[in-house]
C-alpha positions as CSV (number, residue, x, y, z in Angstrom):
1,M,0.1,-0.1,0.1
2,E,1.7,3.3,-0.9
3,I,2.0,6.3,1.9
4,K,-0.8,8.3,0.4
5,S,-3.0,5.7,1.3
6,K,-2.1,4.8,4.2
7,I,-2.0,8.1,5.5
8,G,-5.7,8.2,4.1
9,N,-6.5,5.8,6.5
10,R,-5.1,6.2,9.3
11,I,-7.1,9.9,8.9
12,K,-10.2,7.7,8.2
13,E,-9.8,5.7,11.3
14,L,-8.9,8.4,13.8
15,R,-11.8,10.4,12.6
16,E,-14.5,7.5,12.9
17,V,-13.1,6.2,16.3
18,K,-13.7,10.2,17.1
19,Q,-17.2,10.0,15.7
20,M,-16.5,13.0,13.7
21,S,-17.8,13.6,10.1
22,Q,-15.7,14.8,7.1
23,K,-17.4,18.2,7.9
24,D,-16.7,17.9,11.5
25,L,-12.8,17.5,10.8
26,A,-12.4,20.1,8.3
27,Y,-13.9,22.4,10.6
28,A,-11.7,21.5,13.6
29,S,-8.7,21.7,11.3
30,D,-9.7,24.5,8.9
31,L,-9.5,22.6,5.8
32,D,-12.0,22.1,2.9
33,R,-14.2,18.7,3.8
34,S,-13.5,17.9,-0.1
35,Y,-9.4,17.9,0.7
36,I,-10.1,15.4,3.8
37,A,-11.9,13.0,1.3
38,S,-9.6,13.3,-1.2
39,V,-6.7,12.6,1.6
40,E,-8.5,9.9,2.8
41,N,-8.9,8.6,-0.3
42,G,-5.3,8.5,-0.9
43,Q,-5.6,10.8,-3.9
44,R,-3.5,14.0,-2.4
45,N,-0.1,14.3,-1.5
46,I,-0.6,15.7,2.2
47,S,1.8,18.4,3.5
48,I,3.3,17.9,7.2
49,V,1.6,21.3,8.0
50,N,-1.9,19.8,7.2
51,I,-1.3,16.1,9.1
52,E,-0.3,18.5,11.8
53,K,-3.4,20.3,11.6
54,I,-5.6,17.3,10.9
55,A,-3.9,15.7,14.2
56,V,-4.5,18.2,16.2
57,A,-8.4,18.7,15.3
58,L,-8.5,15.0,15.8
59,G,-6.7,15.2,20.0
60,V,-4.0,13.2,18.6
61,S,0.1,13.9,18.9
62,L,2.5,13.3,15.6
63,K,3.7,10.5,17.2
64,E,0.4,8.7,18.2
65,F,-0.6,9.6,14.4
66,F,2.5,7.9,12.9
67,G,2.8,5.4,16.1
68,N,0.8,2.6,14.3
69,D,1.9,-0.6,12.8
70,K,0.7,0.7,9.5
71,F,3.5,2.9,9.4
72,D,6.1,-0.3,9.7
73,N,8.8,0.0,6.4
74,D,7.8,-3.2,5.2
75,S,6.9,-1.3,2.0
76,T,6.0,2.3,1.8
77,S,6.2,3.4,-1.9
78,S,5.3,6.7,-3.3
C-alpha cells in the first residue's frame, strides 16, 4: 500500500474513533471537506503542516498519529 493511502486510512480511522464526520474534521482543522475526502481516499499528497492540523483537530500528537504498525517500513512507496 502506498504512503498516501496509509495516511488517508489512518486519518479516517482516527476520525471514526472520534465519531467525527468529514465536515466536522474539516471545520476543526480549517481545511475543506473535499480536501479531507481526497486525502482519506489516497488521492492527494498531504503536507506535514496539514497532517499536524488534522492531528490537532483529532486530539492526537504526531507521534500517536504515526505510532501505528501500519507505518512500518515494509512497503512504503510513493
